[in-house]
Each structure stands twice: as C-alpha cells, then as structure tokens.
Steps between C-alpha positions, in 0.01 A plus 500: 500500500240372255154658470191380312259778396151361433310794354285530187518882466799559273590850624498392866687178428774667298544794738541260793749289306704802395513641853589171670759415235668832579491387865702194392220246509459238229144539373280254313145574390173317450200665337221250573405211725635218283843655443526585872410144599759360261773718649425426866491127425840516327696757701541637851504874573615720783181703467188479282300815423148374450206683342182323607291568187662323205390389154414131522478467876524646848829580669372351825502160330873549437547553874326168558729337247809635679363362825438159342858499371630581851678801357647778711517775235413841641174639361395865474140546383439796269130580512244755395380745763157335532629143542519487882339156528745356247795651688383348828446162338844523339668569835310209653626277218861588581587822318755710689371849424278700267523831319203693361508653152610764422829485690845656496769272359733595785245363750460184292877448505515556876224246562669243274827548689318467834335172394830352384673619816238341725480169314865443419712710734302484828413868470861618473650726235846353556622142463826391660693188405841494667695787338231567238238769563212558259279807532181404317361855522802672346579186293866510600753241614800547725783267603641566846316835487671601172259565207511253212413615149270249332288495188125453536527131409788447743302667780196283426726193492669561836163581659351178361796298624496649851123462545535136392819426693583138578260380230595341169347717227470373145646702215154522347351645822773765519461593134121522524527724805740737325355501148139390539323389184792625288642156584267347241722629219833390653646157423801486737628635829819670380364842596429374854851357540640838396295691760595254776868518402495881504316513833738252660802702384359828634423339836839336544688808376319695775627255763188286521514125550388305194165362612377402152540125455427316177313174564570267210193407300269702724581871518649726767503529878583817695645394836799514735 
C-alpha cells in the first residue's frame, strides 16, 4: 500500500512516515504545494495524508486537482484544531476523513486502514480469491487456510495482483506501486522479475494455482 504524506512540518512528516513504514506501508513525502502537485499528477496512491496549509498553496486546491483528474485516491485531511471550515470544505470536495492535530499515530494508522478498506475492499478486512485469503488488517496470506510466509514486497505484490485481478497491469505500474519514486533511479526491471518469480514459487509450492500470467509486451495479468 502506497501513501503520500503532504505535510510541511518536518517532525510531524517524519514521525508519520516512520510509524507507517513500520506498519508496512510505502511512504512518499511532499513538503509544499508544488512538490505535492507534481507527485499526484505523476503517481497514484492508496491514501493521501493532506495538510491544508502548505507553503506555496492551499491543500484544498490539491483536492480539486484530484477531482479534475478523476482520481480515486483516498484522502485523509490533517488539520489544525481551529480549521473547522476548511475540514468541512475538504469533505465536500471529496476527502474521505479528517484528523485534528495533535493526534496519536495509532489513530492515524487506523483511519488510513479504514479508508483503504472502504475504497478498495468494500469495507472488508479479508479478501478471498479462490484458495487465496488475504487479511489486510493482519497483513497475512494463507493458501487453503494454511499460512504463507511472504516478505513485505511479496505481500504487497500479491495484494496488488488480487485487487487488480483480470486486468493487464504494466511492469511500470507494478514497480511504481511497490517502490514509489525510488523507481526514478532504476534502469531495468530485473528486480521485479525476481520478486514475481519468488512469489510464484511460494504460491505454487503451497498448492496454489499459478494465476500470474505474463502478457508479452504489456505486463502481467492475475486471473484463472
């Protein structure tokens, strides 16, 4: 799951990133309006944490931009205690929730998980695809009810495949989802092939059907 933290206060931004990274989220950060706009125009996110007051612009304008782009990224507004009108306007513009500063990081994490669950998993903690069960709360995978040991990247990969089942996904889209803007420094997809190979082997060794299909010249498709 990929998160964008748009927050100009360094201590808040870094504490959120550290906590959510420990929760197995991939975190990217933007410190002002222009860098945030650049990121939302280039990448999609499972959830965006949006501070309304930013150097160079207003976070509510970013919500408008997401709306104009027809984007479905979840948005959690992080606002000051006295910014009630801004919170209401943000919700009316399409934000999913808001959290008032100061806040506990555990509550932030719970609200992020709830937004992702509502928008992507129809409110469910568990996703079932034939013999595969994914518990998005515990971040575990089981095959025919037997636990499967996966690395963080492998878990993110199987979750991305299952939530995009029956769709052809480009190699670039998969890599961006798993590595975010670290992709800018990578010049080939060898690392992605390795992760897919390892995931496929773990799944089939556990008795799972091989649902990962390579589509020549396009990418991959996860389907029966």
